[in-house]
C-alpha positions in Angstrom: 258.2 231.7 96.6 260.2 228.5 97.2 263.1 230.7 98.4 260.9 232.6 100.8 259.5 229.4 102.2 263.0 228.1 102.9 264.0 231.4 104.6 261.0 231.4 106.8 261.3 227.7 107.7 265.0 228.2 108.6 264.2 231.2 110.7 261.5 229.2 112.6 264.0 226.4 113.2 266.4 229.0 114.7 263.6 230.0 117.1 263.0 226.4 118.0 259.8 226.0 116.0 259.3 223.0 113.7 256.8 223.1 110.8 254.6 220.0 111.0 253.6 218.8 107.5 250.5 216.7 106.7 248.9 217.7 109.9 245.2 218.6 109.5 243.1 220.8 111.7 239.9 218.9 112.5 238.1 221.5 114.6 238.6 224.1 117.3 236.7 225.8 120.0 237.0 229.4 121.4 236.0 229.0 125.0 236.9 230.1 128.5 239.6 232.5 127.3 241.5 229.8 125.4 241.5 228.0 122.0 241.1 224.3 122.1 242.1 222.6 118.8 242.1 219.0 117.5 244.4 217.8 114.8 245.0 214.6 112.8 248.6 213.7 112.4 250.2 211.9 109.3 249.8 208.5 111.0 246.1 209.1 111.6 246.4 209.7 115.3 244.5 212.6 116.8 246.1 215.3 119.0 244.6 218.1 121.1 246.2 221.5 121.5 245.4 224.4 123.8 246.5 227.9 122.9 245.8 231.6 123.5 244.9 232.3 119.9 244.6 230.6 116.5 245.8 232.2 113.2 244.2 230.6 110.0 246.9 230.8 107.3 245.5 227.7 105.7 244.6 228.8 102.2 241.6 229.4 100.1 239.8 226.3 101.5 240.6 227.4 105.1 239.3 225.1 107.8 239.7 227.9 110.3 237.5 230.2 108.3 234.8 227.5 107.9 234.9 226.8 111.7 234.5 230.5 112.3 231.4 230.5 110.0 232.6 233.5 108.1 231.4 234.1 104.5 233.8 234.3 101.6 231.9 236.2 98.9 233.2 236.8 95.4 233.5 234.8 92.1 235.7 232.5 90.0 237.3 233.1 86.5 236.8 230.5 83.8 240.4 229.9 82.8 242.9 227.7 84.6 246.2 229.5 85.3 249.7 228.6 86.4 252.5 230.2 88.3 256.1 229.0 87.8 259.4 230.1 89.2 261.9 229.2 86.5 265.5 229.5 85.2 265.3 230.6 81.6 267.1 232.4 78.8 266.1 234.9 76.1 265.7 238.6 75.6 262.8 238.9 78.1 265.1 237.5 80.9 266.8 240.9 81.4 265.7 241.7 84.9 262.7 243.7 83.8 259.0 243.2 84.1 257.3 242.0 80.8 253.7 241.5 80.0 252.6 240.0 76.7 248.9 240.1 75.5 247.4 237.9 72.7 244.0 237.4 71.3 243.2 234.6 73.7 246.3 234.2 76.0 248.7 236.3 78.1 252.0 235.9 79.8 253.5 238.0 82.7 257.2 237.7 83.4 258.3 239.0 86.9 262.1 239.1 87.4 263.5 237.4 90.5 266.7 238.3 92.4 269.1 235.9 90.7 270.2 236.3 87.0 268.1 234.2 84.7 265.4 233.6 87.3 261.8 234.8 86.8 258.2 234.1 87.8 255.9 233.3 84.9 252.2 233.6 85.1 250.0 232.3 82.2 247.3 229.9 81.2 247.1 226.1 81.0 246.0 224.6 77.7 242.3 223.9 77.7 242.8 220.3 76.4 245.3 219.5 79.2 243.0 221.0 81.9 240.3 218.5 81.2 242.5 215.5 80.5 244.2 214.9 83.8 244.6 216.3 87.3 248.3 216.1 87.8 249.3 219.0 85.6 252.9 220.0 85.0 255.0 222.5 83.0 254.4 220.5 79.8 250.7 221.4 80.0 251.0 225.1 79.9 250.1 227.2 76.8 253.3 227.7 74.8 251.9 230.3 72.3 253.1 233.5 74.0 256.2 231.8 75.6 257.5 230.8 72.1 256.5 234.2 70.6 258.6 235.9 73.3 261.5 233.4 72.6 261.8 232.4 76.3 263.7 229.2 76.7 262.9 227.6 80.0 265.8 225.5 81.3 264.6 224.5 84.7 261.3 224.8 86.7 261.9 225.3 90.5 258.3 225.7 91.5 255.0 225.1 89.6 251.4 225.5 90.7 248.0 225.7 88.9 244.8 227.1 90.2 241.5 228.6 89.2 241.6 232.3 89.9 239.0 233.6 92.4 238.3 237.1 93.6 237.0 236.9 97.2 237.4 238.6 100.5 236.2 237.2 103.8 233.4 239.1 105.5 235.6 239.3 108.6 239.3 238.8 109.4 238.9 238.0 113.1 236.3 236.6 115.4 237.0 236.1 119.1 240.5 234.5 119.4 240.7 233.4 115.8 242.2 235.3 112.9 242.4 234.9 109.1 245.5 235.7 107.1 246.6 235.4 103.5 244.6 233.3 101.1 242.3 232.2 103.9 241.2 235.9 104.1 241.4 237.1 100.5 242.2 235.6 97.1 242.6 237.5 93.8 244.0 237.3 90.3 247.8 237.1 89.8 247.8 240.6 88.2 250.7 242.5 89.8 252.0 239.5 91.7 250.5 240.7 94.9 249.4 237.5 96.6 252.5 236.6 98.7 253.2 240.2 99.5 249.7 240.7 100.9 249.8 237.5 102.9 253.1 238.5 104.5 251.7 241.9 105.2 248.8 240.3 107.1 251.3 238.2 109.1 253.6 241.2 110.0 250.6 243.3 111.0 249.2 240.6 113.3 252.4 239.1 114.6 253.7 242.2 116.5 250.3 242.8 118.1 250.0 239.2 119.2 253.5 239.3 120.7 252.7 242.5 122.6 249.5 241.1 124.1 251.0 237.7 124.9 254.0 239.3 126.6 251.8 241.6 128.7 253.0 244.8 126.9 249.6 245.7 125.4 245.9 245.4 126.2 244.1 242.6 124.2 242.0 245.4 122.5 245.1 246.1 120.4 244.2 243.0 118.4 241.0 244.7 117.3 243.0 246.9 115.0 244.1 244.0 112.8 240.9 243.6 110.8 240.2 247.2 109.9 243.8 247.8 108.9 244.1 244.8 106.6 240.6 244.2 105.3 240.3 247.7 103.7 243.5 247.1 101.7 242.4 243.6 100.7 239.1 244.9 99.4 240.8 247.6 97.3 243.3 245.1 96.0 240.7 242.6 95.0 238.6 245.2 93.2 241.4 246.7 91.2 243.0 243.3 90.2 239.6 242.0 89.2 239.0 244.9 86.8 242.5 244.6 85.4 242.3 240.8 85.1 238.9 240.9 83.4 240.3 243.3 80.8 243.3 240.9 80.2 241.3 237.7 79.9 238.0 238.8 78.4 237.0 237.4 75.0 234.8 240.5 74.2 235.5 242.5 71.1 236.1 245.8 72.9 238.3 244.3 75.6 240.3 242.5 72.9 240.9 245.7 70.9 241.9 247.6 74.1 244.3 244.7 75.0 245.9 244.5 71.6 245.8 248.0 70.2 245.5 250.5 73.1 247.6 249.0 76.0 250.8 248.3 73.9 250.8 252.0 73.0 249.7 253.7 76.2 251.7 251.6 78.8 255.2 252.1 77.2 254.4 255.9 77.0 253.5 256.0 80.7 256.7 254.1 81.7 258.9 256.8 80.1 258.0 259.1 83.0 259.9 258.6 86.3 256.7 259.5 88.2 254.8 256.7 86.5 257.5 254.2 87.2 257.8 255.2 90.9 254.0 255.0 91.2 254.0 251.5 89.8 256.9 250.5 92.1 255.2 251.8 95.2 251.9 250.1 94.2 253.4 246.6 93.4 255.8 246.7 96.3 253.0 247.8 98.6 255.2 250.5 100.1 252.3 252.9 99.5 249.9 251.0 101.8 248.9 253.1 104.8 246.7 252.8 107.9 245.7 256.4 108.3 242.2 255.5 109.3 243.3 253.1 112.1 242.7 253.8 115.8 246.5 253.4 116.2 247.2 256.3 113.8 247.4 259.9 115.1 248.7 263.3 113.9 250.9 264.5 111.0 254.2 266.3 110.6 255.3 267.5 107.1 253.5 265.3 104.6 253.9 262.2 106.8 250.7 261.1 108.7 250.1 258.7 111.4 249.5 255.4 109.6 252.0 256.0 106.9 255.0 253.8 106.2 258.2 255.6 107.4 259.9 257.2 104.4 263.3 255.6 103.6 266.5 257.7 103.8 270.1 256.7 103.5 272.6 258.0 106.0 276.0 257.5 107.4 275.4 255.8 110.8 278.6 256.2 112.8 280.6 256.0 109.6 278.7 252.9 108.3 276.7 253.0 105.1 273.3 252.4 106.6 269.8 254.0 106.6 267.0 255.1 108.9 265.4 251.6 108.5 268.4 249.9 110.2 266.9 250.6 113.7 263.7 249.0 112.7 265.3 245.6 112.9 264.7 245.8 116.7 261.0 245.1 115.9 259.9 247.3 118.7 258.4 250.8 119.4 260.9 253.6 118.9 261.0 257.4 118.4 262.7 259.1 115.4 263.6 262.7 115.3 265.1 264.3 112.2 266.9 267.3 113.4 267.2 268.0 117.2 265.4 266.2 120.0 264.2 268.2 122.9 265.5 267.5 126.5 261.9 266.5 127.4 261.8 264.0 124.6 265.2 262.5 125.7 264.0 262.3 129.3 260.7 260.7 128.4 262.3 258.1 126.2 264.9 257.4 128.9 262.2 257.0 131.6 260.1 254.7 129.4 263.2 252.9 128.1 261.9 253.8 124.6 264.6 253.8 122.0 265.3 257.3 120.6 267.1 257.7 117.2 268.2 261.2 116.2 269.3 261.9 112.7 271.0 265.3 111.7 268.7 267.3 109.4 269.4 267.3 105.7 267.6 268.5 102.5 266.6 265.0 101.4 264.5 264.7 104.6 262.3 267.5 103.6 261.9 266.1 100.1 260.9 262.8 101.7 258.0 264.6 103.6 259.6 264.7 107.0 259.5 267.8 109.2 262.5 269.2 111.1 262.6 268.5 114.8 259.2 266.7 114.7 258.6 263.5 116.7 257.7 260.3 114.9 256.7 257.4 117.1 257.1 254.1 115.1 255.3 250.8 115.5 257.2 247.5 115.5 256.2 247.0 111.8 257.9 250.3 110.7 254.6 252.3 110.3 254.2 255.7 111.9 251.9 255.5 114.9 252.1 259.2 115.9 253.5 262.2 114.0 253.8 265.3 116.1 255.1 268.5 114.4 255.9 270.2 117.7 258.2 267.5 118.8 256.2 267.0 122.0 257.3 264.4 124.5 253.9 264.7 126.2 252.1 263.7 122.9 254.1 260.4 122.8 253.4 259.7 126.5 249.7 260.4 126.0 249.5 258.2 123.0 251.1 255.2 124.7 249.1 255.6 127.9 245.8 256.0 126.1 246.4 252.7 124.3 248.0 250.9 127.3 251.2 250.2 125.3 254.6 249.4 126.9 257.7 249.0 124.7 259.8 245.9 125.0 262.1 247.1 127.7 264.8 244.5 127.3 265.5 245.4 123.6 266.1 249.1 124.3 269.3 248.5 126.3 271.5 247.6 123.4 275.1 247.6 122.2 276.3 250.9 121.1 277.3 251.0 117.4 280.3 253.1 118.3 281.7 250.8 121.0 280.4 247.3 121.1 281.7 246.8 124.7 279.6 249.6 126.2 275.8 249.8 126.8 273.6 252.8 125.9 270.5 254.1 127.6 268.5 253.8 124.3 269.4 257.3 122.8 271.2 256.9 119.5 272.6 259.9 117.6 273.3 259.0 114.0 275.7 260.4 111.4 275.0 262.9 108.7 272.6 262.2 105.8 274.2 261.1 102.6 273.2 262.9 99.3 272.5 259.8 97.3 270.0 259.0 94.6 266.8 257.4 95.8 
């Protein structure tokens, strides 16, 4: 998490945005089509700010949520837990996920990108929890760590918390929105907390950008809550059930934890289908918005609201994939096969980027349909899937929702000749037959 924070802070700095630490939101008002907020700065001085919207990413004790008078129902577990990003050695530091269960303790080891780096999740010793407030790595329960022979050499980031399972009654109200822990908190099972918060931010950010830049009607923002709150409720329910089983002191739960799980889980992970299911679940690449008002149609097994399936391809001789165009962060059309003349003309007229990929067998296995039209949102999700490859369907979709692509980003440098400009129609190279 510390690495993610540095990356995001650096990116904000590149965009001319400075993160102001130790600045507290005192109150805000949503009135006259604007948000009026008051802050207290580190030196105690107060400051007023006027904005179009306010996004509450201020944690479990969110001042924004309290000002919105939105309920936060749920419960709290008894144990005190910790999360630590560490450098360590030992057999368990092999780049794989490990989970150890004991009669009264547990440890989860999530590998990080660099060798010898991992995120550890476990419990704080009961005696240390009640002795002092400023807890550190020396206060964690060592029973399972020693049992697994993990030698922690350096702690990069450490945090303790009582685990809650709560979801806000609403994620938006007027011009105010809730994201991350301000909107939902749950157990650390599966390491889903940061991913879910980032997912909230990505979902809301492109919609806010479109509205603020006059490329979408403000009603687009109404799709944020139904798309994200449904997933948050499912996540909290499932992690609560799993976490209760892991931490319960009951006889049945203890027997399942110590006798059943160590036998069943390794058996399931022998099957590629089980491993892929777990990857898609933990990585959240299986999250979909099929029930959203922004989702329409299907082609092959891909529905409007699904995440675009990933495929690797030679893009003008370069080893790239069909996700490469998504870095534009704008609306675009993908066709796997051949695009009709009407589709090309429609995209040219609307200055909507069109990416055409030559058909290959892996595309069918990924669920895509030959010559179908897939209209993609700025966040990489399929907005419209039309099996007939209809240009009219794309136009009708955009017009009905009052959406306009970011025209400036569609006139881009051609990957074949960086000195020439294209009209936004990109024909990519052949699909590569590589292992997923």
